[in-house]
C-alpha positions in Angstrom: 162.7 168.6 -106.6 166.1 168.8 -104.8 169.4 166.9 -104.9 170.9 166.1 -101.6 174.3 167.9 -101.2 177.3 165.6 -101.5 177.6 163.1 -98.8 181.0 161.9 -97.4 183.0 164.5 -99.3 186.2 164.0 -97.3 186.5 160.3 -97.0 186.5 158.9 -100.5 188.9 156.1 -101.0 190.8 155.8 -104.3 190.7 152.4 -105.8 192.0 150.7 -108.9 188.9 148.5 -109.4 186.8 149.3 -112.4 183.9 151.6 -111.7 180.5 150.3 -112.8 178.0 152.0 -114.9 175.1 153.5 -112.9 171.5 153.8 -113.8 168.8 155.9 -112.2 166.0 154.1 -110.3 163.0 156.3 -109.7 159.8 155.7 -107.8 157.4 158.6 -108.7 154.7 157.3 -106.3 157.2 157.8 -103.3 158.8 160.9 -104.8 162.4 159.7 -104.9 165.2 158.6 -107.2 168.8 157.5 -106.8 171.6 156.0 -108.9 172.4 152.3 -108.5 174.9 150.0 -110.2 173.4 149.0 -113.5 174.3 145.3 -113.2 172.7 144.8 -109.9 169.4 142.9 -109.9 166.2 143.9 -108.3 164.9 141.5 -105.7 162.0 141.4 -103.2 162.3 142.0 -99.5 159.5 142.5 -97.0 159.4 146.1 -95.8 161.7 147.5 -98.5 160.3 149.8 -101.1 163.0 148.5 -103.5 166.1 146.4 -103.0 169.0 145.7 -105.4 171.6 143.0 -105.0 175.0 142.5 -106.5 174.6 139.4 -108.8 178.1 138.2 -107.9 178.4 139.1 -104.2 174.8 138.4 -103.3 175.2 139.6 -99.7 175.9 143.2 -101.0 172.6 145.0 -101.2 171.3 148.5 -101.7 167.7 149.4 -100.9 165.2 152.1 -100.0 162.6 152.0 -97.3 159.9 154.7 -97.1 157.7 154.9 -93.9 155.1 157.3 -92.8 156.1 159.1 -89.5 154.6 161.5 -87.1 157.9 163.4 -86.6 158.0 166.5 -89.0 161.8 166.6 -89.3 164.8 164.4 -88.6 166.4 166.9 -86.3 163.1 166.8 -84.2 163.7 163.1 -83.7 167.3 163.7 -82.6 170.6 165.3 -83.4 173.1 163.6 -85.6 174.9 162.3 -82.5 171.7 161.1 -80.7 170.5 159.2 -83.8 174.0 157.7 -84.3 173.9 156.5 -80.7 170.4 155.0 -81.2 171.6 153.3 -84.4 174.6 151.8 -82.7 172.5 150.7 -79.7 169.9 149.0 -82.0 172.7 147.1 -83.7 174.3 146.1 -80.4 170.9 144.9 -79.1 170.8 142.2 -81.8 171.7 138.8 -80.4 174.2 138.0 -83.1 176.1 141.3 -82.8 179.6 141.1 -81.3 180.6 144.8 -81.9 179.6 148.0 -83.7 182.0 150.8 -84.8 180.8 154.1 -86.3 183.2 155.0 -89.1 181.7 158.3 -90.2 178.6 160.4 -89.6 177.5 163.7 -91.3 174.6 166.0 -91.3 173.4 167.9 -94.4 170.6 170.3 -95.1 168.4 170.5 -98.2 165.6 172.7 -99.5 162.9 170.1 -98.4 164.6 168.4 -95.5 166.1 170.5 -92.6 168.4 167.6 -91.8 169.8 164.6 -93.7 172.0 162.2 -91.8 174.6 160.0 -93.4 176.2 157.1 -91.5 178.9 154.5 -92.3 179.5 151.9 -89.7 180.9 148.4 -89.3 179.1 145.5 -87.6 181.0 142.4 -86.4 178.5 139.6 -85.8 178.5 135.8 -85.5 177.8 135.7 -89.2 180.8 137.9 -90.1 181.7 141.5 -90.6 179.8 144.0 -92.7 179.9 147.7 -93.5 176.6 149.6 -93.7 175.9 152.9 -95.4 172.8 154.8 -94.4 171.3 158.0 -95.7 168.2 159.1 -93.7 165.8 162.1 -94.4 162.3 163.1 -93.4 160.2 164.9 -96.0 156.5 165.6 -95.8 156.0 163.1 -92.9 157.8 160.3 -94.8 161.0 158.7 -93.5 163.4 157.8 -96.3 166.1 155.3 -95.5 168.7 154.4 -98.2 170.6 151.5 -96.8 173.6 149.6 -98.3 175.2 146.5 -96.8 178.5 145.0 -97.8 179.8 141.7 -96.3 183.5 141.7 -95.5 184.0 138.1 -94.3 184.0 136.3 -91.0 187.5 137.1 -89.7 188.9 139.9 -91.9 188.4 143.6 -92.3 186.9 144.8 -95.6 189.4 144.5 -98.4 189.8 146.6 -101.6 186.8 145.0 -103.3 184.5 145.6 -100.4 185.8 149.2 -99.9 185.0 149.8 -103.6 181.4 148.5 -103.1 181.0 150.8 -100.0 182.0 153.7 -102.3 179.3 152.6 -104.8 176.8 152.9 -101.9 178.1 156.3 -100.9 177.6 157.4 -104.6 174.0 156.2 -104.3 173.5 158.2 -101.1 175.0 161.3 -102.8 172.7 160.9 -105.8 169.4 160.6 -103.8 166.8 163.0 -104.9 163.5 163.5 -103.1 160.8 165.6 -104.8 
């Protein structure tokens, strides 16, 4: 088992909002675990291995997708910069997307994954703005994608409450363990 090294070490934002209690979600069949806000409810979504939703701000979600892949390592698929470009291009290709801005990107190494990529980016779409936190790794021919979405509103940037929720998602990414 390994714990992924700390993600986003330099860009934490101090907030006066109360920090929630976390609980560990584990899926032994898929060999992973991560911490998630204890009050968030588990919901179903096609394609997701697991998805949690904020019971108050239902558009804020945190989920894990696990997919078999032919690529042995993430860096074989592409460098951090190449994958970031592909991610931005995929978001821009969506019909409802107005703009995409990469806020941070980072590569880490672990005992089992030669590369782990962390991304935080903002999407402005016809349905409003949202910030997305992604943590991506490939271990034993499985692609692990931890994805968090926070809606910010139609015409405003993310406020203090949304920034605090993004921090929760970063904590989940930092806590991800793959066995």
